[in-house]
N, C-alpha and C positions, 0 to 999 in steps of 0.2 A: 594617655588618651589626649587624643590632640584636642583641643577646646573648639568647640565648636561644629568636632565633626559625631555627626547624626549613621548610625546605622540602616535600613529602612528594608520591610519584607518583601521580597520580590517575588511574584511569581509567573512559574511558566507560562506562556501566551498560546490562549487556549487556538487547537488547530483549524482552519480553514477545511480539512478533509474535503470531497464528493465524499460522497454515500455511493456506488452506480444503483442502477434504479432497482424496485424491488421485486420488479420482476425479472430480474435475473437471472438464472440461474447457476449451480455451479458447472464451470466450466467457460462461461462465456467470457469473449475476452474480449476489454471495452479498452480504451488510452484515455488519459487523464493527464496534467499537465507534461506531454510532450513522452509520458514513460506507455512503456502497453502490461496492462492485469488482469488474471481471471479472480473469481472465488472461486474457492474450494475449502471446502466443510467448516465458513462461519470467520475463516479467516482471507486476507487476496494476497496472490503472490505477485511481484510487481516484474520487470524485466525493462533491456532497453529496446529492446527490436520486439517486433512484433513474432517473426520468425523461432524470436527465444522465445520468448510467452508461450506460442506450442509447440515448442519442444519441454520446457517446465509443463507443462498442461498433459503434455502426452510419459514423462514420466511416470509425475504424478499418477495418471488412473490408470497406470497398469498399461498401455498401450505404446507403449517410449521402447526405443533398448535401453539394457543399461542402466 
């Protein structure tokens, strides 16, 4: 061991994630930090564009093709 060297316990930083408003229902698309998200069954799905979020929501909800 190197003389004077000590290890330090490190912790991951706490996330500073903004939660969508509580009244937001499943399927409501919102923008956060330049990305587009929607809540779905207790989780969040994120996309780079609003059109991609709309397509993803349609697919998950069973209203889309594919």
